[in-house]
mmCIF file of the N, C-alpha and C atoms, coordinates in Angstrom:
data_MODEL
# 
_entry.id   MODEL 
# 
loop_
_atom_site.group_PDB 
_atom_site.id 
_atom_site.type_symbol 
_atom_site.label_atom_id 
_atom_site.label_alt_id 
_atom_site.label_comp_id 
_atom_site.label_asym_id 
_atom_site.label_entity_id 
_atom_site.label_seq_id 
_atom_site.pdbx_PDB_ins_code 
_atom_site.Cartn_x 
_atom_site.Cartn_y 
_atom_site.Cartn_z 
_atom_site.occupancy 
_atom_site.B_iso_or_equiv 
_atom_site.pdbx_formal_charge 
_atom_site.auth_seq_id 
_atom_site.auth_comp_id 
_atom_site.auth_asym_id 
_atom_site.auth_atom_id 
_atom_site.pdbx_PDB_model_num 
ATOM 1   N N  . MET A 1 1  ? 153.313 113.420 60.134 1.00 0.00 ? 1  MET A N  1 
ATOM 2   C CA . MET A 1 1  ? 154.065 114.076 61.186 1.00 0.00 ? 1  MET A CA 1 
ATOM 3   C C  . MET A 1 1  ? 153.593 113.502 62.523 1.00 0.00 ? 1  MET A C  1 
ATOM 4   N N  . SER A 1 2  ? 154.509 113.069 63.329 1.00 0.00 ? 2  SER A N  1 
ATOM 5   C CA . SER A 1 2  ? 154.109 112.477 64.604 1.00 0.00 ? 2  SER A CA 1 
ATOM 6   C C  . SER A 1 2  ? 153.989 113.540 65.694 1.00 0.00 ? 2  SER A C  1 
ATOM 7   N N  . VAL A 1 3  ? 153.089 113.273 66.619 1.00 0.00 ? 3  VAL A N  1 
ATOM 8   C CA . VAL A 1 3  ? 152.843 114.176 67.748 1.00 0.00 ? 3  VAL A CA 1 
ATOM 9   C C  . VAL A 1 3  ? 154.039 114.109 68.692 1.00 0.00 ? 3  VAL A C  1 
ATOM 10  N N  . LYS A 1 4  ? 154.582 115.275 69.060 1.00 0.00 ? 4  LYS A N  1 
ATOM 11  C CA . LYS A 1 4  ? 155.773 115.303 69.899 1.00 0.00 ? 4  LYS A CA 1 
ATOM 12  C C  . LYS A 1 4  ? 155.580 116.004 71.230 1.00 0.00 ? 4  LYS A C  1 
ATOM 13  N N  . ASN A 1 5  ? 154.717 117.030 71.277 1.00 0.00 ? 5  ASN A N  1 
ATOM 14  C CA . ASN A 1 5  ? 154.620 117.850 72.485 1.00 0.00 ? 5  ASN A CA 1 
ATOM 15  C C  . ASN A 1 5  ? 153.181 118.133 72.897 1.00 0.00 ? 5  ASN A C  1 
ATOM 16  N N  . VAL A 1 6  ? 152.949 118.126 74.204 1.00 0.00 ? 6  VAL A N  1 
ATOM 17  C CA . VAL A 1 6  ? 151.655 118.541 74.737 1.00 0.00 ? 6  VAL A CA 1 
ATOM 18  C C  . VAL A 1 6  ? 151.453 120.004 74.366 1.00 0.00 ? 6  VAL A C  1 
ATOM 19  N N  . GLY A 1 7  ? 150.236 120.343 73.972 1.00 0.00 ? 7  GLY A N  1 
ATOM 20  C CA . GLY A 1 7  ? 149.908 121.720 73.613 1.00 0.00 ? 7  GLY A CA 1 
ATOM 21  C C  . GLY A 1 7  ? 149.966 122.007 72.126 1.00 0.00 ? 7  GLY A C  1 
ATOM 22  N N  . GLU A 1 8  ? 150.545 121.090 71.334 1.00 0.00 ? 8  GLU A N  1 
ATOM 23  C CA . GLU A 1 8  ? 150.550 121.289 69.886 1.00 0.00 ? 8  GLU A CA 1 
ATOM 24  C C  . GLU A 1 8  ? 149.111 121.283 69.383 1.00 0.00 ? 8  GLU A C  1 
ATOM 25  N N  . LYS A 1 9  ? 148.859 122.066 68.340 1.00 0.00 ? 9  LYS A N  1 
ATOM 26  C CA . LYS A 1 9  ? 147.522 122.114 67.751 1.00 0.00 ? 9  LYS A CA 1 
ATOM 27  C C  . LYS A 1 9  ? 147.608 121.690 66.297 1.00 0.00 ? 9  LYS A C  1 
ATOM 28  N N  . TYR A 1 10 ? 146.630 120.873 65.896 1.00 0.00 ? 10 TYR A N  1 
ATOM 29  C CA . TYR A 1 10 ? 146.580 120.338 64.548 1.00 0.00 ? 10 TYR A CA 1 
ATOM 30  C C  . TYR A 1 10 ? 145.228 120.651 63.931 1.00 0.00 ? 10 TYR A C  1 
ATOM 31  N N  . ARG A 1 11 ? 145.206 120.805 62.583 1.00 0.00 ? 11 ARG A N  1 
ATOM 32  C CA . ARG A 1 11 ? 143.963 121.079 61.866 1.00 0.00 ? 11 ARG A CA 1 
ATOM 33  C C  . ARG A 1 11 ? 143.860 120.169 60.651 1.00 0.00 ? 11 ARG A C  1 
ATOM 34  N N  . CYS A 1 12 ? 142.626 119.733 60.378 1.00 0.00 ? 12 CYS A N  1 
ATOM 35  C CA . CYS A 1 12 ? 142.333 118.969 59.164 1.00 0.00 ? 12 CYS A CA 1 
ATOM 36  C C  . CYS A 1 12 ? 142.100 119.971 58.035 1.00 0.00 ? 12 CYS A C  1 
ATOM 37  N N  . ASN A 1 13 ? 142.822 119.810 56.940 1.00 0.00 ? 13 ASN A N  1 
ATOM 38  C CA . ASN A 1 13 ? 142.675 120.723 55.807 1.00 0.00 ? 13 ASN A CA 1 
ATOM 39  C C  . ASN A 1 13 ? 141.419 120.464 54.993 1.00 0.00 ? 13 ASN A C  1 
ATOM 40  N N  . ILE A 1 14 ? 140.724 119.352 55.260 1.00 0.00 ? 14 ILE A N  1 
ATOM 41  C CA . ILE A 1 14 ? 139.504 119.050 54.519 1.00 0.00 ? 14 ILE A CA 1 
ATOM 42  C C  . ILE A 1 14 ? 138.273 119.587 55.246 1.00 0.00 ? 14 ILE A C  1 
ATOM 43  N N  . CYS A 1 15 ? 138.082 119.192 56.510 1.00 0.00 ? 15 CYS A N  1 
ATOM 44  C CA . CYS A 1 15 ? 136.861 119.575 57.228 1.00 0.00 ? 15 CYS A CA 1 
ATOM 45  C C  . CYS A 1 15 ? 137.061 120.698 58.242 1.00 0.00 ? 15 CYS A C  1 
ATOM 46  N N  . GLY A 1 16 ? 138.306 121.020 58.569 1.00 0.00 ? 16 GLY A N  1 
ATOM 47  C CA . GLY A 1 16 ? 138.575 122.113 59.495 1.00 0.00 ? 16 GLY A CA 1 
ATOM 48  C C  . GLY A 1 16 ? 138.613 121.727 60.961 1.00 0.00 ? 16 GLY A C  1 
ATOM 49  N N  . ASN A 1 17 ? 138.425 120.435 61.283 1.00 0.00 ? 17 ASN A N  1 
ATOM 50  C CA . ASN A 1 17 ? 138.524 120.014 62.686 1.00 0.00 ? 17 ASN A CA 1 
ATOM 51  C C  . ASN A 1 17 ? 139.876 120.407 63.246 1.00 0.00 ? 17 ASN A C  1 
ATOM 52  N N  . GLN A 1 18 ? 139.886 120.819 64.532 1.00 0.00 ? 18 GLN A N  1 
ATOM 53  C CA . GLN A 1 18 ? 141.131 121.166 65.204 1.00 0.00 ? 18 GLN A CA 1 
ATOM 54  C C  . GLN A 1 18 ? 141.238 120.375 66.491 1.00 0.00 ? 18 GLN A C  1 
ATOM 55  N N  . VAL A 1 19 ? 142.455 119.957 66.822 1.00 0.00 ? 19 VAL A N  1 
ATOM 56  C CA . VAL A 1 19 ? 142.700 119.250 68.075 1.00 0.00 ? 19 VAL A CA 1 
ATOM 57  C C  . VAL A 1 19 ? 143.925 119.842 68.754 1.00 0.00 ? 19 VAL A C  1 
ATOM 58  N N  . THR A 1 20 ? 143.915 119.777 70.084 1.00 0.00 ? 20 THR A N  1 
ATOM 59  C CA . THR A 1 20 ? 145.058 120.180 70.892 1.00 0.00 ? 20 THR A CA 1 
ATOM 60  C C  . THR A 1 20 ? 145.561 118.952 71.617 1.00 0.00 ? 20 THR A C  1 
ATOM 61  N N  . VAL A 1 21 ? 146.852 118.696 71.562 1.00 0.00 ? 21 VAL A N  1 
ATOM 62  C CA . VAL A 1 21 ? 147.452 117.518 72.182 1.00 0.00 ? 21 VAL A CA 1 
ATOM 63  C C  . VAL A 1 21 ? 147.452 117.684 73.700 1.00 0.00 ? 21 VAL A C  1 
ATOM 64  N N  . THR A 1 22 ? 146.853 116.705 74.400 1.00 0.00 ? 22 THR A N  1 
ATOM 65  C CA . THR A 1 22 ? 146.858 116.707 75.864 1.00 0.00 ? 22 THR A CA 1 
ATOM 66  C C  . THR A 1 22 ? 147.780 115.636 76.422 1.00 0.00 ? 22 THR A C  1 
ATOM 67  N N  . LYS A 1 23 ? 148.118 114.639 75.582 1.00 0.00 ? 23 LYS A N  1 
ATOM 68  C CA . LYS A 1 23 ? 149.065 113.598 75.968 1.00 0.00 ? 23 LYS A CA 1 
ATOM 69  C C  . LYS A 1 23 ? 149.802 113.175 74.706 1.00 0.00 ? 23 LYS A C  1 
ATOM 70  N N  . ALA A 1 24 ? 151.105 113.409 74.677 1.00 0.00 ? 24 ALA A N  1 
ATOM 71  C CA . ALA A 1 24 ? 151.895 113.098 73.486 1.00 0.00 ? 24 ALA A CA 1 
ATOM 72  C C  . ALA A 1 24 ? 152.261 111.623 73.482 1.00 0.00 ? 24 ALA A C  1 
ATOM 73  N N  . GLY A 1 25 ? 151.711 110.898 72.511 1.00 0.00 ? 25 GLY A N  1 
ATOM 74  C CA . GLY A 1 25 ? 151.976 109.475 72.416 1.00 0.00 ? 25 GLY A CA 1 
ATOM 75  C C  . GLY A 1 25 ? 152.858 109.105 71.243 1.00 0.00 ? 25 GLY A C  1 
ATOM 76  N N  . GLY A 1 26 ? 153.197 110.087 70.403 1.00 0.00 ? 26 GLY A N  1 
ATOM 77  C CA . GLY A 1 26 ? 154.095 109.827 69.291 1.00 0.00 ? 26 GLY A CA 1 
ATOM 78  C C  . GLY A 1 26 ? 153.424 109.329 68.032 1.00 0.00 ? 26 GLY A C  1 
ATOM 79  N N  . GLY A 1 27 ? 152.100 109.154 68.043 1.00 0.00 ? 27 GLY A N  1 
ATOM 80  C CA . GLY A 1 27 ? 151.398 108.693 66.855 1.00 0.00 ? 27 GLY A CA 1 
ATOM 81  C C  . GLY A 1 27 ? 151.173 109.813 65.859 1.00 0.00 ? 27 GLY A C  1 
ATOM 82  N N  . THR A 1 28 ? 150.488 109.485 64.769 1.00 0.00 ? 28 THR A N  1 
ATOM 83  C CA . THR A 1 28 ? 150.153 110.458 63.737 1.00 0.00 ? 28 THR A CA 1 
ATOM 84  C C  . THR A 1 28 ? 148.656 110.716 63.777 1.00 0.00 ? 28 THR A C  1 
ATOM 85  N N  . LEU A 1 29 ? 148.263 111.986 63.820 1.00 0.00 ? 29 LEU A N  1 
ATOM 86  C CA . LEU A 1 29 ? 146.849 112.340 63.826 1.00 0.00 ? 29 LEU A CA 1 
ATOM 87  C C  . LEU A 1 29 ? 146.321 112.330 62.399 1.00 0.00 ? 29 LEU A C  1 
ATOM 88  N N  . VAL A 1 30 ? 145.179 111.645 62.198 1.00 0.00 ? 30 VAL A N  1 
ATOM 89  C CA . VAL A 1 30 ? 144.582 111.514 60.873 1.00 0.00 ? 30 VAL A CA 1 
ATOM 90  C C  . VAL A 1 30 ? 143.112 111.901 60.955 1.00 0.00 ? 30 VAL A C  1 
ATOM 91  N N  . CYS A 1 31 ? 142.643 112.648 59.963 1.00 0.00 ? 31 CYS A N  1 
ATOM 92  C CA . CYS A 1 31 ? 141.235 113.029 59.859 1.00 0.00 ? 31 CYS A CA 1 
ATOM 93  C C  . CYS A 1 31 ? 140.886 113.056 58.373 1.00 0.00 ? 31 CYS A C  1 
ATOM 94  N N  . CYS A 1 32 ? 139.704 112.615 58.020 1.00 0.00 ? 32 CYS A N  1 
ATOM 95  C CA . CYS A 1 32 ? 139.249 112.597 56.622 1.00 0.00 ? 32 CYS A CA 1 
ATOM 96  C C  . CYS A 1 32 ? 140.230 111.860 55.710 1.00 0.00 ? 32 CYS A C  1 
ATOM 97  N N  . GLY A 1 33 ? 140.918 110.850 56.262 1.00 0.00 ? 33 GLY A N  1 
ATOM 98  C CA . GLY A 1 33 ? 141.810 110.022 55.466 1.00 0.00 ? 33 GLY A CA 1 
ATOM 99  C C  . GLY A 1 33 ? 143.184 110.604 55.194 1.00 0.00 ? 33 GLY A C  1 
ATOM 100 N N  . GLN A 1 34 ? 143.513 111.744 55.798 1.00 0.00 ? 34 GLN A N  1 
ATOM 101 C CA . GLN A 1 34 ? 144.856 112.304 55.600 1.00 0.00 ? 34 GLN A CA 1 
ATOM 102 C C  . GLN A 1 34 ? 145.413 112.829 56.914 1.00 0.00 ? 34 GLN A C  1 
ATOM 103 N N  . GLU A 1 35 ? 146.754 112.989 56.956 1.00 0.00 ? 35 GLU A N  1 
ATOM 104 C CA . GLU A 1 35 ? 147.395 113.494 58.168 1.00 0.00 ? 35 GLU A CA 1 
ATOM 105 C C  . GLU A 1 35 ? 146.942 114.920 58.443 1.00 0.00 ? 35 GLU A C  1 
ATOM 106 N N  . MET A 1 36 ? 146.753 115.220 59.734 1.00 0.00 ? 36 MET A N  1 
ATOM 107 C CA . MET A 1 36 ? 146.397 116.577 60.130 1.00 0.00 ? 36 MET A CA 1 
ATOM 108 C C  . MET A 1 36 ? 147.646 117.451 60.100 1.00 0.00 ? 36 MET A C  1 
ATOM 109 N N  . GLN A 1 37 ? 147.451 118.750 59.861 1.00 0.00 ? 37 GLN A N  1 
ATOM 110 C CA . GLN A 1 37 ? 148.554 119.703 59.742 1.00 0.00 ? 37 GLN A CA 1 
ATOM 111 C C  . GLN A 1 37 ? 148.832 120.358 61.089 1.00 0.00 ? 37 GLN A C  1 
ATOM 112 N N  . LEU A 1 38 ? 150.105 120.366 61.483 1.00 0.00 ? 38 LEU A N  1 
ATOM 113 C CA . LEU A 1 38 ? 150.529 121.069 62.688 1.00 0.00 ? 38 LEU A CA 1 
ATOM 114 C C  . LEU A 1 38 ? 150.433 122.561 62.422 1.00 0.00 ? 38 LEU A C  1 
ATOM 115 N N  . LEU A 1 39 ? 149.747 123.282 63.316 1.00 0.00 ? 39 LEU A N  1 
ATOM 116 C CA . LEU A 1 39 ? 149.608 124.724 63.163 1.00 0.00 ? 39 LEU A CA 1 
ATOM 117 C C  . LEU A 1 39 ? 150.815 125.437 63.742 1.00 0.00 ? 39 LEU A C  1 
ATOM 118 N N  . GLY A 1 40 ? 151.250 126.485 63.081 1.00 0.00 ? 40 GLY A N  1 
ATOM 119 C CA . GLY A 1 40 ? 152.321 127.323 63.607 1.00 0.00 ? 40 GLY A CA 1 
ATOM 120 C C  . GLY A 1 40 ? 151.773 128.181 64.735 1.00 0.00 ? 40 GLY A C  1 
ATOM 121 N N  . SER A 1 41 ? 152.633 128.787 65.512 1.00 0.00 ? 41 SER A N  1 
ATOM 122 C CA . SER A 1 41 ? 152.199 129.562 66.677 1.00 0.00 ? 41 SER A CA 1 
ATOM 123 C C  . SER A 1 41 ? 151.281 130.709 66.289 1.00 0.00 ? 41 SER A C  1 
ATOM 124 N N  . HIS A 1 42 ? 151.448 131.293 65.098 1.00 0.00 ? 42 HIS A N  1 
ATOM 125 C CA . HIS A 1 42 ? 150.589 132.393 64.675 1.00 0.00 ? 42 HIS A CA 1 
ATOM 126 C C  . HIS A 1 42 ? 149.217 131.912 64.210 1.00 0.00 ? 42 HIS A C  1 
ATOM 127 N N  . GLU A 1 43 ? 149.060 130.609 63.953 1.00 0.00 ? 43 GLU A N  1 
ATOM 128 C CA . GLU A 1 43 ? 147.796 130.050 63.484 1.00 0.00 ? 43 GLU A CA 1 
ATOM 129 C C  . GLU A 1 43 ? 146.987 129.394 64.593 1.00 0.00 ? 43 GLU A C  1 
ATOM 130 N N  . GLN A 1 44 ? 147.563 129.236 65.766 1.00 0.00 ? 44 GLN A N  1 
ATOM 131 C CA . GLN A 1 44 ? 146.936 128.453 66.816 1.00 0.00 ? 44 GLN A CA 1 
ATOM 132 C C  . GLN A 1 44 ? 145.829 129.228 67.517 1.00 0.00 ? 44 GLN A C  1 
ATOM 133 N N  . LYS A 1 45 ? 144.601 129.014 67.046 1.00 0.00 ? 45 LYS A N  1 
ATOM 134 C CA . LYS A 1 45 ? 143.420 129.584 67.686 1.00 0.00 ? 45 LYS A CA 1 
ATOM 135 C C  . LYS A 1 45 ? 142.673 128.453 68.363 1.00 0.00 ? 45 LYS A C  1 
ATOM 136 N N  . THR A 1 46 ? 142.038 128.768 69.454 1.00 0.00 ? 46 THR A N  1 
ATOM 137 C CA . THR A 1 46 ? 141.196 127.769 70.092 1.00 0.00 ? 46 THR A CA 1 
ATOM 138 C C  . THR A 1 46 ? 139.780 127.931 69.578 1.00 0.00 ? 46 THR A C  1 
ATOM 139 N N  . VAL A 1 47 ? 138.956 126.950 69.807 1.00 0.00 ? 47 VAL A N  1 
ATOM 140 C CA . VAL A 1 47 ? 137.554 127.027 69.419 1.00 0.00 ? 47 VAL A CA 1 
ATOM 141 C C  . VAL A 1 47 ? 136.910 128.227 70.099 1.00 0.00 ? 47 VAL A C  1 
ATOM 142 N N  . ASP A 1 48 ? 137.259 128.501 71.349 1.00 0.00 ? 48 ASP A N  1 
ATOM 143 C CA . ASP A 1 48 ? 136.695 129.636 72.073 1.00 0.00 ? 48 ASP A CA 1 
ATOM 144 C C  . ASP A 1 48 ? 137.021 130.958 71.385 1.00 0.00 ? 48 ASP A C  1 
ATOM 145 N N  . ASP A 1 49 ? 138.165 131.050 70.717 1.00 0.00 ? 49 ASP A N  1 
ATOM 146 C CA . ASP A 1 49 ? 138.543 132.272 70.008 1.00 0.00 ? 49 ASP A CA 1 
ATOM 147 C C  . ASP A 1 49 ? 137.634 132.524 68.810 1.00 0.00 ? 49 ASP A C  1 
ATOM 148 N N  . GLU A 1 50 ? 137.030 131.467 68.268 1.00 0.00 ? 50 GLU A N  1 
ATOM 149 C CA . GLU A 1 50 ? 136.241 131.593 67.049 1.00 0.00 ? 50 GLU A CA 1 
ATOM 150 C C  . GLU A 1 50 ? 134.743 131.679 67.297 1.00 0.00 ? 50 GLU A C  1 
ATOM 151 N N  . ILE A 1 51 ? 134.290 131.475 68.525 1.00 0.00 ? 51 ILE A N  1 
ATOM 152 C CA . ILE A 1 51 ? 132.864 131.532 68.838 1.00 0.00 ? 51 ILE A CA 1 
ATOM 153 C C  . ILE A 1 51 ? 132.531 132.923 69.359 1.00 0.00 ? 51 ILE A C  1 
ATOM 154 N N  . PRO A 1 52 ? 131.623 133.646 68.674 1.00 0.00 ? 52 PRO A N  1 
ATOM 155 C CA . PRO A 1 52 ? 131.263 134.982 69.167 1.00 0.00 ? 52 PRO A CA 1 
ATOM 156 C C  . PRO A 1 52 ? 130.553 134.910 70.511 1.00 0.00 ? 52 PRO A C  1 
ATOM 157 N N  . ALA A 1 53 ? 130.792 135.894 71.346 1.00 0.00 ? 53 ALA A N  1 
ATOM 158 C CA . ALA A 1 53 ? 130.187 135.920 72.686 1.00 0.00 ? 53 ALA A CA 1 
ATOM 159 C C  . ALA A 1 53 ? 128.749 136.365 72.635 1.00 0.00 ? 53 ALA A C  1 
# 
């Protein structure tokens, strides 16, 4: 799946890395040898949301 919009969030299903698109270049995000999964709006958490205060 190619990156289309700034602000999209992707996750690696193997290691759990997450990225947020800051510049849409149209390429495909890959981690651990496979394409990263685009998160739906209900799944989009930031790293700050997951770190306890």
